[in-house]
ZAMARGU-4260 file (C-alpha; in steps of 0.2 Angstrom, whole numbers, plus 5000, padded with zeros to 4 digits):
<rodrens>
0) 5258/4680/4957 | 5268/4669/4970 | 5278/4662/4957 | 5284/4682/4953 | 5287/4683/4972
5) 5298/4669/4972 | 5305/4674/4960 | 5307/4691/4965 | 5316/4686/4984 | 5336/4680/4983
10) 5339/4671/4995 | 5346/4683/5006 | 5328/4691/5006 | 5320/4675/5016 | 5318/4673/5034
15) 5310/4654/5037 | 5304/4658/5055 | 5294/4648/5068 | 5282/4655/5083 | 5285/4642/5098
20) 5280/4645/5116 | 5273/4637/5130 | 5253/4636/5129 | 5244/4653/5132 | 5258/4664/5129
25) 5251/4673/5114 | 5261/4663/5098 | 5245/4664/5087 | 5241/4680/5091 | 5259/4688/5088
30) 5257/4681/5071 | 5240/4686/5068 | 5246/4703/5072 | 5261/4700/5057 | 5250/4697/5047
35) 5241/4710/5050 | 5256/4721/5050 | 5265/4716/5036 | 5246/4719/5024 | 5245/4699/5021
40) 5227/4703/5033 | 5215/4717/5032 | 5206/4713/5048 | 5214/4707/5065 | 5213/4691/5068
45) 5203/4685/5089 | 5203/4668/5095 | 5189/4672/5108 | 5180/4673/5091 | 5186/4660/5082
50) 5192/4671/5066 | 5213/4669/5065 | 5222/4663/5049 | 5234/4651/5055 | 5221/4640/5067
55) 5211/4637/5052 | 5203/4619/5061 | 5184/4619/5069 | 5194/4610/5084 | 5206/4625/5087
60) 5193/4638/5084 | 5182/4627/5096 | 5197/4627/5110 | 5205/4639/5107 | 5220/4631/5104
65) 5234/4629/5091 | 5232/4611/5086 | 5240/4608/5071 | 5256/4620/5063 | 5250/4631/5050
70) 5263/4640/5038 | 5258/4658/5032 | 5269/4669/5019 | 5271/4688/5022 | 5283/4704/5017
75) 5291/4713/5028 | 5300/4732/5023 | 5309/4739/5040 | 5311/4758/5039 | 5330/4758/5044
80) 5345/4749/5047 | 5356/4739/5036 | 5336/4730/5028 | 5330/4747/5023 | 5315/4748/5012
85) 5319/4730/5006 | 5305/4720/5007 | 5308/4703/5013 | 5298/4688/5011 | 5295/4681/5030
90) 5288/4660/5029 | 5281/4656/5047 | 5276/4641/5055 | 5265/4646/5070 | 5267/4630/5079
95) 5254/4623/5096 | 5258/4628/5116 | 5250/4611/5120 | 5262/4597/5124 | 5253/4582/5115
100) 5257/4592/5099 | 5276/4593/5102 | 5276/4582/5085 | 5271/4598/5078 | 5283/4608/5084
105) 5299/4594/5083 | 5295/4592/5065 | 5295/4612/5060 | 5311/4615/5071 | 5319/4605/5059
110) 5315/4612/5041 | 5315/4630/5051 | 5332/4643/5052 | 5326/4653/5064 | 5313/4657/5081
115) 5305/4667/5091 | 5302/4661/5106 | 5284/4671/5114 | 5284/4670/5132 | 5270/4676/5143
120) 5280/4693/5154 | 5272/4688/5172 | 5272/4671/5171 | 5292/4668/5162 | 5297/4653/5157
125) 5287/4639/5158 | 5288/4618/5155 | 5284/4620/5137 | 5297/4637/5134 | 5309/4626/5142
130) 5306/4609/5131 | 5303/4619/5115 | 5319/4628/5117 | 5329/4613/5119 | 5321/4606/5104
135) 5327/4622/5094 | 5345/4617/5104 | 5344/4602/5098 | 5342/4606/5077 | 5355/4626/5081
140) 5339/4635/5081 | 5345/4654/5082 | 5331/4663/5093 | 5325/4679/5098 | 5315/4681/5113
145) 5298/4691/5115 | 5290/4694/5132 | 5272/4697/5127 | 5258/4705/5141 | 5264/4716/5148
150) 5250/4724/5149 | 5246/4708/5161 | 5243/4711/5179 | 5261/4706/5188 | 5269/4711/5170
155) 5290/4707/5173 | 5301/4710/5158 | 5318/4708/5170 | 5310/4695/5180 | 5308/4685/5163
160) 5325/4691/5156 | 5333/4684/5171 | 5323/4667/5170 | 5327/4665/5150 | 5346/4665/5158
165) 5345/4654/5174 | 5332/4641/5168 | 5336/4639/5150 | 5354/4644/5152 | 5355/4655/5136
170) 5366/4672/5131 | 5350/4681/5132 | 5353/4701/5134 | 5340/4715/5131 | 5337/4723/5114
175) 5324/4733/5121 | 5316/4739/5134 | 5299/4741/5140 | 5292/4759/5145 | 5276/4755/5160
180) 5272/4738/5166 | 5253/4732/5166 | 5241/4744/5162 | 5252/4759/5160 | 5262/4747/5148
185) 5264/4763/5132 | 5280/4758/5122 | 5296/4753/5122 | 5315/4758/5120 | 5328/4756/5107
190) 5343/4751/5116 | 5352/4752/5101 | 5347/4767/5093 | 5342/4776/5111 | 5322/4783/5104
195) 5310/4778/5112 | 5292/4772/5104 | 5275/4774/5110 | 5256/4770/5104 | 5243/4782/5105
200) 5230/4773/5113 | 5215/4776/5102 | 5224/4774/5084 | 5230/4755/5093 | 5211/4752/5096
205) 5208/4752/5080 | 5223/4741/5076 | 5231/4754/5069 | 5250/4752/5066 | 5257/4770/5068
210) 5269/4776/5082 | 5276/4792/5090 | 5298/4794/5092 | 5298/4802/5110 | 5311/4808/5122
215) 5315/4795/5133 | 5308/4795/5150 | 5320/4806/5162 | 5316/4792/5176 | 5321/4777/5163
220) 5338/4787/5158 | 5350/4776/5169 | 5341/4760/5165 | 5344/4763/5148 | 5359/4767/5149
225) 5366/4750/5162 | 5359/4742/5147 | 5362/4748/5133 | 5382/4746/5137 | 5378/4728/5143
230) 5370/4726/5126 | 5386/4735/5118 | 5398/4724/5129 | 5390/4709/5125 | 5391/4711/5105
235) 5410/4718/5106 | 5411/4701/5116 | 5408/4691/5103 | 5417/4699/5088 | 5436/4704/5085
240) 5438/4720/5074 | 5425/4728/5088 | 5432/4724/5102 | 5448/4732/5099 | 5439/4748/5092
245) 5428/4745/5112 | 5444/4744/5124 | 5452/4758/5114 | 5436/4768/5122 | 5432/4772/5104
250) 5414/4776/5097 | 5404/4760/5090 | 5393/4764/5074 | 5375/4757/5075 | 5375/4748/5056
255) 5391/4739/5063 | 5384/4738/5079 | 5369/4726/5069 | 5382/4718/5056 | 5390/4711/5073
260) 5373/4707/5082 | 5366/4697/5067 | 5382/4688/5067 | 5380/4685/5087 | 5363/4677/5084
265) 5364/4667/5070 | 5380/4658/5080 | 5370/4658/5097 | 5381/4670/5104 | 5366/4684/5109
270) 5348/4680/5111 | 5340/4698/5109 | 5323/4700/5122 | 5311/4711/5113 | 5298/4718/5126
275) 5278/4720/5119 | 5259/4714/5119 | 5251/4708/5104 | 5236/4710/5110 | 5237/4727/5112
280) 5246/4729/5096 | 5262/4736/5104 | 5279/4731/5100 | 5277/4720/5085 | 5283/4731/5071
285) 5299/4729/5082 | 5300/4711/5083 | 5296/4710/5062 | 5311/4721/5059 | 5322/4710/5074
290) 5316/4697/5063 | 5320/4701/5047 | 5340/4711/5053 | 5344/4696/5064 | 5338/4680/5060
295) 5346/4670/5044 | 5343/4669/5029 | 5344/4652/5020 | 5361/4660/5013 | 5366/4662/5031
300) 5364/4644/5034 | 5377/4639/5022 | 5378/4621/5018 | 5365/4606/5026 | 5373/4589/5028
305) 5365/4572/5022 | 5373/4553/5017 | 5375/4549/5001 | 5365/4533/4998 | 5377/4524/4987
310) 5392/4526/4996 | 5389/4527/5015 | 5398/4546/5014 | 5397/4561/5021 | 5389/4572/5008
315) 5387/4592/5010 | 5378/4603/4998 | 5377/4622/4995 | 5360/4629/5000 | 5359/4637/4982
320) 5347/4637/4968 | 5361/4630/4957 | 5363/4614/4965 | 5357/4599/4964 | 5338/4597/4970
325) 5336/4591/4989 | 5324/4595/5001 | 5314/4586/5018 | 5297/4580/5018 | 5294/4588/5034
330) 5272/4586/5037 | 5258/4577/5031 | 5244/4583/5029 | 5225/4577/5020 | 5215/4590/5009
335) 5198/4587/5009 | 5199/4597/4992 | 5218/4591/4984 | 5220/4575/4994 | 5235/4572/5002
340) 5248/4587/5004 | 5267/4584/5007 | 5275/4599/5017 | 5296/4600/5010 | 5308/4613/5015
345) 5319/4616/4999 | 5336/4615/5003 | 5345/4615/4988 | 5340/4618/4968 | 5324/4620/4961
350) 5308/4609/4959 | 5296/4608/4943 | 5278/4603/4944 | 5275/4588/4933 | 5295/4582/4934
355) 5300/4566/4944 | 5310/4565/4962 | 5320/4550/4972 | 5314/4548/4987 | 5330/4542/4993
360) 5324/4536/5011 | 5312/4524/5005 | 5321/4522/4986 | 5307/4527/4978 | 5305/4538/4962
365) 5290/4550/4964 | 5282/4561/4951 | 5275/4580/4956 | 5258/4586/4953 | 5256/4602/4960
370) 5266/4613/4971 | 5256/4625/4981 | 5263/4642/4990 | 5251/4639/5007 | 5242/4654/5019
375) 5236/4642/5033 | 5221/4630/5024 | 5221/4639/5009 | 5234/4639/4994 | 5240/4647/4978
380) 5247/4637/4963 | 5265/4639/4960 | 5274/4632/4944 | 5291/4632/4952 | 5301/4631/4969
385) 5317/4635/4972 | 5333/4633/4987 | 5328/4640/5005 | 5307/4640/5001 | 5293/4631/5014
390) 5280/4624/5000 | 5267/4609/5000 | 5266/4597/4984 | 5254/4587/4980 | 5257/4570/4970
395) 5265/4562/4983 | 5259/4543/4983 | 5273/4538/4996 | 5283/4549/5003 | 5278/4552/5024
400) 5287/4563/5038 | 5306/4564/5039 | 5311/4556/5021 | 5320/4565/5007 | 5319/4570/4992
405) 5331/4576/4978 | 5336/4576/4958 | 5337/4557/4951 | 5357/4557/4948 | 5363/4568/4965
410) 5354/4555/4981 | 5359/4561/4995 | 5349/4558/5013 | 5347/4571/5025 | 5346/4569/5042
415) 5326/4563/5047 | 5313/4569/5065 | 5314/4559/5079 | 5299/4558/5091 | 5295/4554/5106
420) 5285/4539/5110 | 5265/4538/5116 | 5259/4539/5131 | 5241/4535/5133 | 5230/4522/5122
425) 5214/4517/5121 | 5203/4504/5113 | 5192/4509/5099 | 5181/4500/5088 | 5168/4504/5076
430) 5150/4508/5081 | 5143/4498/5067 | 5148/4484/5054 | 5147/4497/5039 | 5159/4510/5047
435) 5174/4496/5049 | 5182/4498/5035 | 5180/4517/5036 | 5189/4516/5052 | 5204/4506/5044
440) 5206/4521/5034 | 5204/4536/5045 | 5216/4530/5056 | 5228/4525/5042 | 5226/4544/5037
445) 5229/4551/5052 | 5242/4540/5056 | 5250/4546/5041 | 5251/4563/5048 | 5254/4561/5064
450) 5271/4553/5069 | 5266/4551/5087 | 5247/4543/5083 | 5251/4522/5084 | 5239/4508/5081
455) 5239/4489/5087 | 5228/4478/5084 | 5224/4467/5101 | 5225/4449/5093 | 5216/4446/5110
460) 5201/4455/5112 | 5201/4458/5092 | 5199/4479/5099 | 5210/4489/5092 | 5222/4501/5099
465) 5226/4518/5098 | 5240/4527/5105 | 5245/4544/5106 | 5256/4558/5117 | 5241/4563/5132
470) 5220/4563/5134 | 5218/4582/5121 | 5226/4571/5110 | 5215/4556/5106 | 5201/4567/5109
475) 5206/4575/5095 | 5209/4564/5085 | 5194/4553/5089 | 5184/4567/5085 | 5194/4572/5067
480) 5186/4555/5064 | 5170/4560/5067 | 5166/4574/5058 | 5181/4572/5042 | 5179/4553/5038
485) 5163/4552/5048 | 5167/4539/5058 | 5156/4532/5072 | 5167/4524/5086 | 5165/4517/5101
490) 5182/4523/5113 | 5186/4513/5129 | 5195/4523/5144 | 5211/4531/5141 | 5224/4517/5150
495) 5242/4522/5150 | 5256/4515/5139 | 5268/4503/5151 | 5282/4496/5144 | 5294/4481/5147
500) 5311/4478/5150 | 5323/4467/5159 | 5336/4470/5174 | 5348/4456/5171 | 5356/4445/5158
505) 5350/4430/5154 | 5349/4416/5142 | 5336/4408/5130 | 5333/4393/5116 | 5321/4394/5103
510) 5318/4380/5094 | 5302/4375/5080 | 5303/4359/5072 | 5285/4351/5060 | 5285/4337/5050
515) 5270/4335/5043 | 5273/4324/5025 | 5283/4333/5016 | 5296/4345/5015 | 5295/4348/5039
520) 5301/4366/5045 | 5318/4367/5057 | 5325/4382/5065 | 5334/4381/5080 | 5343/4396/5090
525) 5352/4403/5106 | 5349/4421/5112 | 5357/4431/5127 | 5348/4447/5133 | 5357/4463/5141
530) 5348/4476/5149 | 5353/4493/5141 | 5354/4510/5147 | 5336/4516/5150 | 5332/4527/5135
535) 5343/4518/5123 | 5330/4507/5116 | 5332/4491/5106 | 5349/4481/5097 | 5354/4467/5090
540) 5369/4460/5086 | 5378/4444/5078 | 5390/4432/5084 | 5388/4417/5074 | 5404/4411/5069
545) 5408/4394/5059 | 5389/4397/5048 | 5381/4387/5063 | 5367/4397/5056 | 5367/4403/5037
550) 5368/4422/5035 | 5350/4422/5026 | 5343/4416/5043 | 5348/4429/5053 | 5337/4441/5048
555) 5323/4431/5053 | 5328/4427/5069 | 5329/4448/5072 | 5310/4449/5064 | 5303/4434/5077
560) 5313/4446/5091 | 5307/4460/5086 | 5290/4454/5085 | 5290/4449/5103 | 5296/4462/5109
565) 5282/4471/5101 | 5269/4458/5110 | 5280/4459/5126 | 5280/4444/5139 | 5276/4449/5158
570) 5260/4459/5153 | 5258/4461/5136 | 5268/4480/5135 | 5281/4483/5121 | 5299/4477/5128
575) 5312/4492/5124 | 5331/4493/5133 | 5337/4478/5125 | 5352/4470/5116 | 5349/4456/5108
580) 5363/4443/5103 | 5361/4429/5092 | 5375/4418/5097 | 5372/4399/5092 | 5360/4388/5085
585) 5356/4375/5071 | 5350/4373/5054 | 5344/4358/5042 | 5350/4360/5025 | 5333/4355/5017
590) 5319/4359/5033 | 5326/4377/5038 | 5315/4390/5032 | 5312/4410/5035 | 5297/4407/5046
595) 5308/4393/5057 | 5319/4404/5062 | 5308/4417/5063 | 5296/4407/5076 | 5313/4401/5084
600) 5320/4417/5088 | 5303/4424/5096 | 5303/4408/5106 | 5322/4411/5111 | 5317/4427/5118
605) 5303/4424/5127 | 5315/4410/5139 | 5328/4423/5137 | 5318/4439/5145 | 5311/4425/5157
610) 5329/4421/5164 | 5334/4440/5165 | 5321/4445/5180 | 5308/4457/5169 | 5301/4471/5175
615) 5290/4483/5169 | 5293/4502/5165 | 5278/4516/5168 | 5279/4534/5160 | 5281/4550/5170
620) 5277/4563/5170 | 5282/4582/5173 | 5270/4592/5181 | 5271/4608/5185 | 5254/4617/5195
625) 5250/4637/5200 | 5242/4639/5213 | 5239/4652/5229 | 5252/4653/5241 | 5237/4647/5254
630) 5235/4629/5244 | 5251/4624/5243 | 5251/4612/5260 | 5235/4603/5253 | 5241/4603/5236
635) 5261/4596/5241 | 5253/4582/5251 | 5239/4577/5238 | 5254/4576/5227 | 5264/4562/5238
640) 5251/4551/5240 | 5251/4550/5219 | 5271/4543/5222 | 5277/4562/5217 | 5293/4568/5218
645) 5292/4586/5221 | 5307/4595/5209 | 5305/4614/5219 | 5292/4628/5221 | 5295/4645/5218
650) 5285/4659/5222 | 5278/4672/5207 | 5268/4688/5211 | 5254/4679/5223 | 5255/4662/5216
655) 5268/4646/5220 | 5272/4635/5209 | 5276/4616/5213 | 5287/4605/5199 | 5284/4588/5199
660) 5288/4569/5192 | 5273/4560/5196 | 5268/4542/5188 | 5256/4545/5174 | 5246/4532/5180
665) 5241/4543/5195 | 5238/4557/5187 | 5219/4555/5178 | 5206/4567/5184 | 5219/4577/5191
670) 5215/4594/5185 | 5197/4593/5190 | 5205/4587/5209 | 5217/4602/5209 | 5202/4614/5205
675) 5191/4608/5219 | 5207/4609/5232 | 5209/4626/5227 | 5192/4636/5224 | 5192/4633/5205
680) 5213/4643/5206 | 5226/4631/5204 | 5230/4625/5186 | 5241/4610/5178 | 5252/4607/5167
685) 5258/4589/5161 | 5273/4585/5151 | 5281/4567/5148 | 5298/4566/5157 | 5306/4551/5156
690) 5301/4529/5162 | 5306/4523/5178 | 5301/4505/5184 | 5285/4501/5193 | 5287/4498/5211
695) 5283/4479/5214 | 5267/4479/5223 | 5259/4488/5211 | 5267/4480/5198 | 5261/4464/5202
700) 5243/4472/5204 | 5243/4478/5184 | 5249/4463/5177 | 5236/4451/5188 | 5224/4462/5179
705) 5230/4460/5162 | 5231/4440/5162 | 5214/4441/5170 | 5209/4451/5155 | 5217/4440/5145
710) 5207/4422/5149 | 5189/4433/5151 | 5190/4435/5132
</rodrens>
């Protein structure tokens, strides 16, 4: 059946979309309603009951949050418009809203053609809404917005529309208008067709999808006319053929307006905004129609750009079945039944099970065992997959997130996926010796799945240090180890992931000489280090002239530099934002070796950074606190005591939203503190912002503590 469906759907009838939003905006509920109304499921899934399709993990059901992105495939046939009565295949990825799982959003957006941004009608644009919007901007993903929870107390469609324009700097235009709000929300007005629809309460309670077409309420006629004129004006501005007719005052047809709006959405000139309430089953059908009508098909994103690994030149590949095969692996999942699954987005060509493909990123040949069409945690096996599809592949041994797969005779490397650095870490050790091997296996498997989960050994204590995006992130991973891999482990308390850097330019010499009987060891180099702008990372250059160090030993010097940067010099934290230049050295014809120059590079870097004014960096979090107005003074005072930089305070309904930048080191247990300060009525949201230098008095204590721990061990 799945194979037949894949063949039936031409590229213009496929939509690859992601549902993205702030935590608790209603992404998973919206996805559940989409699956129900498209006939993919026959019972409405409920988060509180743990019966949703896309939140299938035990931890997701227990906590009521999305942790991993889930891919589902469904089909929708609009009742009217240019796509009327044509079945369109919609591949949906439901992404997490919690910032700790931001990697899931990042990798999903990299391979999607369009996005549906879900917003809470009462809260408007929240911090994570801004974060996912920026991620979508990075990958140039066209979007539509769905203002959800119109039935919620304090819901305000127009305030949310205004915050989309102001906070996200988006060309947002109302596409439909709500009829009523809060408890009185009962329907929407389609501005283009000037038709009003309401949902009968009794039918809605039973999950009925029928709505009734009614005249536009008289009190909303003026509002409808105003917003319709604005929408048509914005559409006409984006189309040269329409702007002429518009200026002449001619009537513009619905079909030509919809075609022009589709082009404007794909080019990110307009972001249509729709209203609804997923939980109350209102407005989801209009969202589905808009998804089909305005979000791009793979054909609308005509080409994909990559690098030819043989020539190093840019190469354009058409997104058609006839072109040579190429795909991007964007997610790894360990399935207890079939083993390692690689989720891939096929950009061009065809992939058949049992064939051999080239992993151009790793320069290795891989064999495709089976191809699966995923529906959350269930799967259908298919024999063939085509350009524009998102499928899972079994049998790839070396392929990881961000790797390009392609036809062996047509190599190309597609743009990979970048992920943020972890901000928090903790020590973990097995409870018994028997768990030692299982722990290593479990950590390896989980880090393969999650690019933001890092593992390293502490040579001083012999402990394993795991790092992630937040306390919840690490808590979930430790829980998964226990449940999925049966590993009993002891964990330490979370520690802030500090980093080291330099403030000035410094020079250092590294000389390694060993002579013991036979052949000796000789490596000698001079390094210069300079600070790079914050966030620019590490850079290594060779300024060797005249063969002072042979070319083959330059890479050995860099290896030594890299290793030293990972272990740090000041307090054992990784070093960042440094430019390192090797500018001189000497070698011995017989005794020089890779290992000698690697050690020399490490010694030279240590001396150079000590001469360059070492500094400690700490992660700064963007914190958004929502509280009743009466507690504003106390909360701001408490944040200020935590070295916070207050950015803004905004009044919304009966609440105040305070936005601040606060060092992560000061935020341990903050949610509990906030609740006790606000009688349980305050909530806080945190996300990583940037790294900043630690004040010297605090840095001295951190360094002393780190050195003290080394002595004790």
